[in-house]
mmCIF file of the N, C-alpha and C atoms, coordinates in Angstrom:
data_MODEL
# 
_entry.id   MODEL 
# 
loop_
_atom_site.group_PDB 
_atom_site.id 
_atom_site.type_symbol 
_atom_site.label_atom_id 
_atom_site.label_alt_id 
_atom_site.label_comp_id 
_atom_site.label_asym_id 
_atom_site.label_entity_id 
_atom_site.label_seq_id 
_atom_site.pdbx_PDB_ins_code 
_atom_site.Cartn_x 
_atom_site.Cartn_y 
_atom_site.Cartn_z 
_atom_site.occupancy 
_atom_site.B_iso_or_equiv 
_atom_site.pdbx_formal_charge 
_atom_site.auth_seq_id 
_atom_site.auth_comp_id 
_atom_site.auth_asym_id 
_atom_site.auth_atom_id 
_atom_site.pdbx_PDB_model_num 
ATOM 1   N N  . MET A 1 1  ? -1.877  49.107  9.786  1.00 0.00 ? 1  MET A N  1 
ATOM 2   C CA . MET A 1 1  ? -1.478  47.729  9.903  1.00 0.00 ? 1  MET A CA 1 
ATOM 3   C C  . MET A 1 1  ? -2.709  46.839  9.745  1.00 0.00 ? 1  MET A C  1 
ATOM 4   N N  . SER A 1 2  ? -2.609  45.799  8.952  1.00 0.00 ? 2  SER A N  1 
ATOM 5   C CA . SER A 1 2  ? -3.739  44.931  8.658  1.00 0.00 ? 2  SER A CA 1 
ATOM 6   C C  . SER A 1 2  ? -3.716  43.710  9.565  1.00 0.00 ? 2  SER A C  1 
ATOM 7   N N  . THR A 1 3  ? -4.896  43.262  10.005 1.00 0.00 ? 3  THR A N  1 
ATOM 8   C CA . THR A 1 3  ? -4.990  42.053  10.827 1.00 0.00 ? 3  THR A CA 1 
ATOM 9   C C  . THR A 1 3  ? -5.275  40.820  9.991  1.00 0.00 ? 3  THR A C  1 
ATOM 10  N N  . ASN A 1 4  ? -5.469  40.996  8.684  1.00 0.00 ? 4  ASN A N  1 
ATOM 11  C CA . ASN A 1 4  ? -5.740  39.885  7.793  1.00 0.00 ? 4  ASN A CA 1 
ATOM 12  C C  . ASN A 1 4  ? -4.414  39.224  7.419  1.00 0.00 ? 4  ASN A C  1 
ATOM 13  N N  . HIS A 1 5  ? -4.127  38.081  8.028  1.00 0.00 ? 5  HIS A N  1 
ATOM 14  C CA . HIS A 1 5  ? -2.860  37.376  7.809  1.00 0.00 ? 5  HIS A CA 1 
ATOM 15  C C  . HIS A 1 5  ? -3.024  36.378  6.668  1.00 0.00 ? 5  HIS A C  1 
ATOM 16  N N  . GLN A 1 6  ? -2.205  36.495  5.659  1.00 0.00 ? 6  GLN A N  1 
ATOM 17  C CA . GLN A 1 6  ? -2.183  35.542  4.555  1.00 0.00 ? 6  GLN A CA 1 
ATOM 18  C C  . GLN A 1 6  ? -1.116  34.494  4.870  1.00 0.00 ? 6  GLN A C  1 
ATOM 19  N N  . PRO A 1 7  ? -1.466  33.193  4.776  1.00 0.00 ? 7  PRO A N  1 
ATOM 20  C CA . PRO A 1 7  ? -0.450  32.168  5.059  1.00 0.00 ? 7  PRO A CA 1 
ATOM 21  C C  . PRO A 1 7  ? 0.638   32.167  3.982  1.00 0.00 ? 7  PRO A C  1 
ATOM 22  N N  . ALA A 1 8  ? 1.820   31.835  4.405  1.00 0.00 ? 8  ALA A N  1 
ATOM 23  C CA . ALA A 1 8  ? 2.937   31.729  3.471  1.00 0.00 ? 8  ALA A CA 1 
ATOM 24  C C  . ALA A 1 8  ? 2.711   30.521  2.567  1.00 0.00 ? 8  ALA A C  1 
ATOM 25  N N  . PRO A 1 9  ? 3.349   30.487  1.416  1.00 0.00 ? 9  PRO A N  1 
ATOM 26  C CA . PRO A 1 9  ? 3.202   29.317  0.545  1.00 0.00 ? 9  PRO A CA 1 
ATOM 27  C C  . PRO A 1 9  ? 3.639   28.051  1.276  1.00 0.00 ? 9  PRO A C  1 
ATOM 28  N N  . GLY A 1 10 ? 2.800   27.034  1.244  1.00 0.00 ? 10 GLY A N  1 
ATOM 29  C CA . GLY A 1 10 ? 3.099   25.786  1.939  1.00 0.00 ? 10 GLY A CA 1 
ATOM 30  C C  . GLY A 1 10 ? 2.564   25.742  3.349  1.00 0.00 ? 10 GLY A C  1 
ATOM 31  N N  . GLU A 1 11 ? 2.164   26.874  3.894  1.00 0.00 ? 11 GLU A N  1 
ATOM 32  C CA . GLU A 1 11 ? 1.605   26.914  5.244  1.00 0.00 ? 11 GLU A CA 1 
ATOM 33  C C  . GLU A 1 11 ? 0.091   26.733  5.150  1.00 0.00 ? 11 GLU A C  1 
ATOM 34  N N  . PRO A 1 12 ? -0.456  25.718  5.827  1.00 0.00 ? 12 PRO A N  1 
ATOM 35  C CA . PRO A 1 12 ? -1.903  25.505  5.734  1.00 0.00 ? 12 PRO A CA 1 
ATOM 36  C C  . PRO A 1 12 ? -2.667  26.610  6.447  1.00 0.00 ? 12 PRO A C  1 
ATOM 37  N N  . SER A 1 13 ? -3.780  26.998  5.878  1.00 0.00 ? 13 SER A N  1 
ATOM 38  C CA . SER A 1 13 ? -4.605  27.998  6.544  1.00 0.00 ? 13 SER A CA 1 
ATOM 39  C C  . SER A 1 13 ? -5.444  27.319  7.618  1.00 0.00 ? 13 SER A C  1 
ATOM 40  N N  . ARG A 1 14 ? -5.799  28.043  8.631  1.00 0.00 ? 14 ARG A N  1 
ATOM 41  C CA . ARG A 1 14 ? -6.573  27.471  9.729  1.00 0.00 ? 14 ARG A CA 1 
ATOM 42  C C  . ARG A 1 14 ? -7.975  27.078  9.273  1.00 0.00 ? 14 ARG A C  1 
ATOM 43  N N  . GLN A 1 15 ? -8.554  27.839  8.382  1.00 0.00 ? 15 GLN A N  1 
ATOM 44  C CA . GLN A 1 15 ? -9.910  27.548  7.943  1.00 0.00 ? 15 GLN A CA 1 
ATOM 45  C C  . GLN A 1 15 ? -9.976  26.233  7.176  1.00 0.00 ? 15 GLN A C  1 
ATOM 46  N N  . SER A 1 16 ? -9.047  25.972  6.288  1.00 0.00 ? 16 SER A N  1 
ATOM 47  C CA . SER A 1 16 ? -9.099  24.742  5.508  1.00 0.00 ? 16 SER A CA 1 
ATOM 48  C C  . SER A 1 16 ? -8.815  23.530  6.383  1.00 0.00 ? 16 SER A C  1 
ATOM 49  N N  . GLY A 1 17 ? -7.982  23.655  7.400  1.00 0.00 ? 17 GLY A N  1 
ATOM 50  C CA . GLY A 1 17 ? -7.694  22.536  8.289  1.00 0.00 ? 17 GLY A CA 1 
ATOM 51  C C  . GLY A 1 17 ? -8.898  22.135  9.106  1.00 0.00 ? 17 GLY A C  1 
ATOM 52  N N  . GLN A 1 18 ? -9.686  23.097  9.538  1.00 0.00 ? 18 GLN A N  1 
ATOM 53  C CA . GLN A 1 18 ? -10.861 22.789  10.337 1.00 0.00 ? 18 GLN A CA 1 
ATOM 54  C C  . GLN A 1 18 ? -11.961 22.167  9.484  1.00 0.00 ? 18 GLN A C  1 
ATOM 55  N N  . SER A 1 19 ? -12.124 22.604  8.265  1.00 0.00 ? 19 SER A N  1 
ATOM 56  C CA . SER A 1 19 ? -13.189 22.064  7.428  1.00 0.00 ? 19 SER A CA 1 
ATOM 57  C C  . SER A 1 19 ? -12.855 20.664  6.923  1.00 0.00 ? 19 SER A C  1 
ATOM 58  N N  . ASN A 1 20 ? -11.595 20.283  6.920  1.00 0.00 ? 20 ASN A N  1 
ATOM 59  C CA . ASN A 1 20 ? -11.204 18.954  6.447  1.00 0.00 ? 20 ASN A CA 1 
ATOM 60  C C  . ASN A 1 20 ? -11.161 17.918  7.562  1.00 0.00 ? 20 ASN A C  1 
ATOM 61  N N  . LEU A 1 21 ? -11.452 18.301  8.789  1.00 0.00 ? 21 LEU A N  1 
ATOM 62  C CA . LEU A 1 21 ? -11.373 17.367  9.909  1.00 0.00 ? 21 LEU A CA 1 
ATOM 63  C C  . LEU A 1 21 ? -12.316 16.176  9.750  1.00 0.00 ? 21 LEU A C  1 
ATOM 64  N N  . PRO A 1 22 ? -13.577 16.361  9.399  1.00 0.00 ? 22 PRO A N  1 
ATOM 65  C CA . PRO A 1 22 ? -14.443 15.179  9.219  1.00 0.00 ? 22 PRO A CA 1 
ATOM 66  C C  . PRO A 1 22 ? -13.933 14.235  8.128  1.00 0.00 ? 22 PRO A C  1 
ATOM 67  N N  . MET A 1 23 ? -13.460 14.796  7.018  1.00 0.00 ? 23 MET A N  1 
ATOM 68  C CA . MET A 1 23 ? -12.939 13.959  5.938  1.00 0.00 ? 23 MET A CA 1 
ATOM 69  C C  . MET A 1 23 ? -11.672 13.225  6.384  1.00 0.00 ? 23 MET A C  1 
ATOM 70  N N  . LEU A 1 24 ? -10.852 13.882  7.172  1.00 0.00 ? 24 LEU A N  1 
ATOM 71  C CA . LEU A 1 24 ? -9.647  13.244  7.684  1.00 0.00 ? 24 LEU A CA 1 
ATOM 72  C C  . LEU A 1 24 ? -9.999  12.077  8.600  1.00 0.00 ? 24 LEU A C  1 
ATOM 73  N N  . CYS A 1 25 ? -10.988 12.258  9.461  1.00 0.00 ? 25 CYS A N  1 
ATOM 74  C CA . CYS A 1 25 ? -11.421 11.178  10.353 1.00 0.00 ? 25 CYS A CA 1 
ATOM 75  C C  . CYS A 1 25 ? -11.988 10.007  9.563  1.00 0.00 ? 25 CYS A C  1 
ATOM 76  N N  . ILE A 1 26 ? -12.784 10.294  8.551  1.00 0.00 ? 26 ILE A N  1 
ATOM 77  C CA . ILE A 1 26 ? -13.350 9.233   7.717  1.00 0.00 ? 26 ILE A CA 1 
ATOM 78  C C  . ILE A 1 26 ? -12.238 8.478   6.990  1.00 0.00 ? 26 ILE A C  1 
ATOM 79  N N  . ALA A 1 27 ? -11.254 9.207   6.493  1.00 0.00 ? 27 ALA A N  1 
ATOM 80  C CA . ALA A 1 27 ? -10.142 8.558   5.787  1.00 0.00 ? 27 ALA A CA 1 
ATOM 81  C C  . ALA A 1 27 ? -9.365  7.638   6.723  1.00 0.00 ? 27 ALA A C  1 
ATOM 82  N N  . TRP A 1 28 ? -9.119  8.069   7.944  1.00 0.00 ? 28 TRP A N  1 
ATOM 83  C CA . TRP A 1 28 ? -8.409  7.231   8.910  1.00 0.00 ? 28 TRP A CA 1 
ATOM 84  C C  . TRP A 1 28 ? -9.227  5.985   9.246  1.00 0.00 ? 28 TRP A C  1 
ATOM 85  N N  . LEU A 1 29 ? -10.547 6.118   9.347  1.00 0.00 ? 29 LEU A N  1 
ATOM 86  C CA . LEU A 1 29 ? -11.382 4.952   9.616  1.00 0.00 ? 29 LEU A CA 1 
ATOM 87  C C  . LEU A 1 29 ? -11.373 3.977   8.449  1.00 0.00 ? 29 LEU A C  1 
ATOM 88  N N  . VAL A 1 30 ? -11.423 4.505   7.230  1.00 0.00 ? 30 VAL A N  1 
ATOM 89  C CA . VAL A 1 30 ? -11.410 3.646   6.038  1.00 0.00 ? 30 VAL A CA 1 
ATOM 90  C C  . VAL A 1 30 ? -10.118 2.835   5.978  1.00 0.00 ? 30 VAL A C  1 
ATOM 91  N N  . VAL A 1 31 ? -9.035  3.410   6.401  1.00 0.00 ? 31 VAL A N  1 
ATOM 92  C CA . VAL A 1 31 ? -7.745  2.710   6.384  1.00 0.00 ? 31 VAL A CA 1 
ATOM 93  C C  . VAL A 1 31 ? -7.551  1.896   7.662  1.00 0.00 ? 31 VAL A C  1 
ATOM 94  N N  . GLY A 1 32 ? -7.922  2.464   8.805  1.00 0.00 ? 32 GLY A N  1 
ATOM 95  C CA . GLY A 1 32 ? -7.615  1.845   10.090 1.00 0.00 ? 32 GLY A CA 1 
ATOM 96  C C  . GLY A 1 32 ? -8.418  0.602   10.413 1.00 0.00 ? 32 GLY A C  1 
ATOM 97  N N  . ILE A 1 33 ? -9.703  0.574   10.037 1.00 0.00 ? 33 ILE A N  1 
ATOM 98  C CA . ILE A 1 33 ? -10.531 -0.587  10.374 1.00 0.00 ? 33 ILE A CA 1 
ATOM 99  C C  . ILE A 1 33 ? -10.044 -1.851  9.656  1.00 0.00 ? 33 ILE A C  1 
ATOM 100 N N  . PRO A 1 34 ? -9.846  -1.825  8.345  1.00 0.00 ? 34 PRO A N  1 
ATOM 101 C CA . PRO A 1 34 ? -9.321  -3.042  7.706  1.00 0.00 ? 34 PRO A CA 1 
ATOM 102 C C  . PRO A 1 34 ? -7.904  -3.398  8.166  1.00 0.00 ? 34 PRO A C  1 
ATOM 103 N N  . LEU A 1 35 ? -7.103  -2.387  8.428  1.00 0.00 ? 35 LEU A N  1 
ATOM 104 C CA . LEU A 1 35 ? -5.748  -2.650  8.907  1.00 0.00 ? 35 LEU A CA 1 
ATOM 105 C C  . LEU A 1 35 ? -5.788  -3.335  10.266 1.00 0.00 ? 35 LEU A C  1 
ATOM 106 N N  . GLY A 1 36 ? -6.610  -2.834  11.164 1.00 0.00 ? 36 GLY A N  1 
ATOM 107 C CA . GLY A 1 36 ? -6.743  -3.452  12.488 1.00 0.00 ? 36 GLY A CA 1 
ATOM 108 C C  . GLY A 1 36 ? -7.277  -4.864  12.400 1.00 0.00 ? 36 GLY A C  1 
ATOM 109 N N  . TRP A 1 37 ? -8.266  -5.086  11.526 1.00 0.00 ? 37 TRP A N  1 
ATOM 110 C CA . TRP A 1 37 ? -8.820  -6.424  11.340 1.00 0.00 ? 37 TRP A CA 1 
ATOM 111 C C  . TRP A 1 37 ? -7.733  -7.384  10.845 1.00 0.00 ? 37 TRP A C  1 
ATOM 112 N N  . GLY A 1 38 ? -6.931  -6.926  9.906  1.00 0.00 ? 38 GLY A N  1 
ATOM 113 C CA . GLY A 1 38 ? -5.855  -7.768  9.380  1.00 0.00 ? 38 GLY A CA 1 
ATOM 114 C C  . GLY A 1 38 ? -4.803  -8.099  10.420 1.00 0.00 ? 38 GLY A C  1 
ATOM 115 N N  . VAL A 1 39 ? -4.489  -7.142  11.271 1.00 0.00 ? 39 VAL A N  1 
ATOM 116 C CA . VAL A 1 39 ? -3.511  -7.395  12.336 1.00 0.00 ? 39 VAL A CA 1 
ATOM 117 C C  . VAL A 1 39 ? -4.058  -8.423  13.318 1.00 0.00 ? 39 VAL A C  1 
ATOM 118 N N  . VAL A 1 40 ? -5.331  -8.276  13.710 1.00 0.00 ? 40 VAL A N  1 
ATOM 119 C CA . VAL A 1 40 ? -5.939  -9.224  14.648 1.00 0.00 ? 40 VAL A CA 1 
ATOM 120 C C  . VAL A 1 40 ? -5.946  -10.627 14.058 1.00 0.00 ? 40 VAL A C  1 
ATOM 121 N N  . LYS A 1 41 ? -6.346  -10.762 12.793 1.00 0.00 ? 41 LYS A N  1 
ATOM 122 C CA . LYS A 1 41 ? -6.372  -12.078 12.152 1.00 0.00 ? 41 LYS A CA 1 
ATOM 123 C C  . LYS A 1 41 ? -4.970  -12.678 12.035 1.00 0.00 ? 41 LYS A C  1 
ATOM 124 N N  . SER A 1 42 ? -3.989  -11.858 11.740 1.00 0.00 ? 42 SER A N  1 
ATOM 125 C CA . SER A 1 42 ? -2.615  -12.353 11.639 1.00 0.00 ? 42 SER A CA 1 
ATOM 126 C C  . SER A 1 42 ? -2.112  -12.857 12.979 1.00 0.00 ? 42 SER A C  1 
ATOM 127 N N  . VAL A 1 43 ? -2.419  -12.121 14.033 1.00 0.00 ? 43 VAL A N  1 
ATOM 128 C CA . VAL A 1 43 ? -1.999  -12.547 15.373 1.00 0.00 ? 43 VAL A CA 1 
ATOM 129 C C  . VAL A 1 43 ? -2.707  -13.843 15.755 1.00 0.00 ? 43 VAL A C  1 
ATOM 130 N N  . GLU A 1 44 ? -4.019  -13.934 15.472 1.00 0.00 ? 44 GLU A N  1 
ATOM 131 C CA . GLU A 1 44 ? -4.759  -15.155 15.791 1.00 0.00 ? 44 GLU A CA 1 
ATOM 132 C C  . GLU A 1 44 ? -4.167  -16.367 15.082 1.00 0.00 ? 44 GLU A C  1 
ATOM 133 N N  . LYS A 1 45 ? -3.791  -16.200 13.824 1.00 0.00 ? 45 LYS A N  1 
ATOM 134 C CA . LYS A 1 45 ? -3.256  -17.329 13.063 1.00 0.00 ? 45 LYS A CA 1 
ATOM 135 C C  . LYS A 1 45 ? -1.818  -17.664 13.437 1.00 0.00 ? 45 LYS A C  1 
ATOM 136 N N  . SER A 1 46 ? -1.094  -16.707 13.997 1.00 0.00 ? 46 SER A N  1 
ATOM 137 C CA . SER A 1 46 ? 0.299   -16.987 14.353 1.00 0.00 ? 46 SER A CA 1 
ATOM 138 C C  . SER A 1 46 ? 0.449   -17.506 15.775 1.00 0.00 ? 46 SER A C  1 
ATOM 139 N N  . LEU A 1 47 ? -0.566  -17.369 16.616 1.00 0.00 ? 47 LEU A N  1 
ATOM 140 C CA . LEU A 1 47 ? -0.456  -17.836 17.996 1.00 0.00 ? 47 LEU A CA 1 
ATOM 141 C C  . LEU A 1 47 ? -0.100  -19.317 18.113 1.00 0.00 ? 47 LEU A C  1 
ATOM 142 N N  . PRO A 1 48 ? -0.678  -20.207 17.303 1.00 0.00 ? 48 PRO A N  1 
ATOM 143 C CA . PRO A 1 48 ? -0.283  -21.619 17.427 1.00 0.00 ? 48 PRO A CA 1 
ATOM 144 C C  . PRO A 1 48 ? 1.209   -21.863 17.173 1.00 0.00 ? 48 PRO A C  1 
ATOM 145 N N  . LEU A 1 49 ? 1.845   -21.031 16.402 1.00 0.00 ? 49 LEU A N  1 
ATOM 146 C CA . LEU A 1 49 ? 3.281   -21.203 16.169 1.00 0.00 ? 49 LEU A CA 1 
ATOM 147 C C  . LEU A 1 49 ? 4.074   -21.011 17.447 1.00 0.00 ? 49 LEU A C  1 
ATOM 148 N N  . PHE A 1 50 ? 3.590   -20.128 18.308 1.00 0.00 ? 50 PHE A N  1 
ATOM 149 C CA . PHE A 1 50 ? 4.317   -19.813 19.529 1.00 0.00 ? 50 PHE A CA 1 
ATOM 150 C C  . PHE A 1 50 ? 3.816   -20.596 20.730 1.00 0.00 ? 50 PHE A C  1 
ATOM 151 N N  . ASN A 1 51 ? 2.597   -21.135 20.669 1.00 0.00 ? 51 ASN A N  1 
ATOM 152 C CA . ASN A 1 51 ? 2.055   -21.914 21.780 1.00 0.00 ? 51 ASN A CA 1 
ATOM 153 C C  . ASN A 1 51 ? 2.402   -23.383 21.682 1.00 0.00 ? 51 ASN A C  1 
ATOM 154 N N  . GLY A 1 52 ? 2.792   -23.861 20.519 1.00 0.00 ? 52 GLY A N  1 
ATOM 155 C CA . GLY A 1 52 ? 3.129   -25.266 20.352 1.00 0.00 ? 52 GLY A CA 1 
ATOM 156 C C  . GLY A 1 52 ? 1.918   -26.136 20.078 1.00 0.00 ? 52 GLY A C  1 
ATOM 157 N N  . ARG A 1 53 ? 0.742   -25.543 19.953 1.00 0.00 ? 53 ARG A N  1 
ATOM 158 C CA . ARG A 1 53 ? -0.462  -26.309 19.639 1.00 0.00 ? 53 ARG A CA 1 
ATOM 159 C C  . ARG A 1 53 ? -0.773  -26.149 18.159 1.00 0.00 ? 53 ARG A C  1 
ATOM 160 N N  . PRO A 1 54 ? -1.256  -27.217 17.527 1.00 0.00 ? 54 PRO A N  1 
ATOM 161 C CA . PRO A 1 54 ? -1.606  -27.078 16.115 1.00 0.00 ? 54 PRO A CA 1 
ATOM 162 C C  . PRO A 1 54 ? -2.861  -26.218 15.949 1.00 0.00 ? 54 PRO A C  1 
ATOM 163 N N  . ALA A 1 55 ? -2.922  -25.571 14.847 1.00 0.00 ? 55 ALA A N  1 
ATOM 164 C CA . ALA A 1 55 ? -4.095  -24.748 14.541 1.00 0.00 ? 55 ALA A CA 1 
ATOM 165 C C  . ALA A 1 55 ? -5.261  -25.655 14.174 1.00 0.00 ? 55 ALA A C  1 
ATOM 166 N N  . ALA A 1 56 ? -6.459  -25.173 14.390 1.00 0.00 ? 56 ALA A N  1 
ATOM 167 C CA . ALA A 1 56 ? -7.643  -25.939 14.013 1.00 0.00 ? 56 ALA A CA 1 
ATOM 168 C C  . ALA A 1 56 ? -7.655  -26.112 12.503 1.00 0.00 ? 56 ALA A C  1 
ATOM 169 N N  . ALA A 1 57 ? -7.962  -27.324 12.068 1.00 0.00 ? 57 ALA A N  1 
ATOM 170 C CA . ALA A 1 57 ? -7.992  -27.605 10.625 1.00 0.00 ? 57 ALA A CA 1 
ATOM 171 C C  . ALA A 1 57 ? -9.196  -26.913 10.014 1.00 0.00 ? 57 ALA A C  1 
ATOM 172 N N  . PRO A 1 58 ? -9.034  -26.328 8.848  1.00 0.00 ? 58 PRO A N  1 
ATOM 173 C CA . PRO A 1 58 ? -10.174 -25.691 8.203  1.00 0.00 ? 58 PRO A CA 1 
ATOM 174 C C  . PRO A 1 58 ? -11.196 -26.732 7.763  1.00 0.00 ? 58 PRO A C  1 
ATOM 175 N N  . VAL A 1 59 ? -12.457 -26.387 7.862  1.00 0.00 ? 59 VAL A N  1 
ATOM 176 C CA . VAL A 1 59 ? -13.535 -27.288 7.464  1.00 0.00 ? 59 VAL A CA 1 
ATOM 177 C C  . VAL A 1 59 ? -13.658 -27.232 5.949  1.00 0.00 ? 59 VAL A C  1 
ATOM 178 N N  . PRO A 1 60 ? -13.585 -28.417 5.293  1.00 0.00 ? 60 PRO A N  1 
ATOM 179 C CA . PRO A 1 60 ? -13.700 -28.400 3.832  1.00 0.00 ? 60 PRO A CA 1 
ATOM 180 C C  . PRO A 1 60 ? -15.131 -28.043 3.431  1.00 0.00 ? 60 PRO A C  1 
ATOM 181 N N  . PRO A 1 61 ? -15.298 -27.361 2.312  1.00 0.00 ? 61 PRO A N  1 
ATOM 182 C CA . PRO A 1 61 ? -16.639 -27.014 1.866  1.00 0.00 ? 61 PRO A CA 1 
ATOM 183 C C  . PRO A 1 61 ? -17.417 -28.274 1.477  1.00 0.00 ? 61 PRO A C  1 
ATOM 184 N N  . SER A 1 62 ? -18.693 -28.302 1.791  1.00 0.00 ? 62 SER A N  1 
ATOM 185 C CA . SER A 1 62 ? -19.498 -29.476 1.452  1.00 0.00 ? 62 SER A CA 1 
ATOM 186 C C  . SER A 1 62 ? -19.844 -29.439 -0.033 1.00 0.00 ? 62 SER A C  1 
ATOM 187 N N  . SER A 1 63 ? -19.768 -30.590 -0.658 1.00 0.00 ? 63 SER A N  1 
ATOM 188 C CA . SER A 1 63 ? -20.079 -30.642 -2.086 1.00 0.00 ? 63 SER A CA 1 
ATOM 189 C C  . SER A 1 63 ? -21.578 -30.944 -2.258 1.00 0.00 ? 63 SER A C  1 
ATOM 190 N N  . GLY A 1 64 ? -22.133 -30.511 -3.352 1.00 0.00 ? 64 GLY A N  1 
ATOM 191 C CA . GLY A 1 64 ? -23.562 -30.708 -3.625 1.00 0.00 ? 64 GLY A CA 1 
ATOM 192 C C  . GLY A 1 64 ? -23.876 -32.132 -4.022 1.00 0.00 ? 64 GLY A C  1 
ATOM 193 N N  . ALA A 1 65 ? -22.915 -32.865 -4.613 1.00 0.00 ? 65 ALA A N  1 
ATOM 194 C CA . ALA A 1 65 ? -23.162 -34.248 -5.053 1.00 0.00 ? 65 ALA A CA 1 
ATOM 195 C C  . ALA A 1 65 ? -22.887 -35.205 -3.910 1.00 0.00 ? 65 ALA A C  1 
ATOM 196 N N  . ARG A 1 66 ? -23.795 -36.165 -3.750 1.00 0.00 ? 66 ARG A N  1 
ATOM 197 C CA . ARG A 1 66 ? -23.597 -37.183 -2.675 1.00 0.00 ? 66 ARG A CA 1 
ATOM 198 C C  . ARG A 1 66 ? -23.559 -38.566 -3.247 1.00 0.00 ? 66 ARG A C  1 
# 
C-alpha cells in the first residue's frame, strides 16, 4: 500500500495551496485597499444627505492669470 496520495482532478494539492498563500494575501490587499478607500469616501460624501447639513463646497482651482 502506498502512502503517496495523488489528488483527484479538481482537488487542490496541499503543497500548491501553501506556496500560493503570500500571493493570495498580496492579491487581497491589492483589491481590498482601494475598495475600502472607495467605501470610506462614499460614506463620507453621503453623510450630509442623511444629516440634513449641506456638504462643504469644493474649493475652485486657482487660475494663474490675475
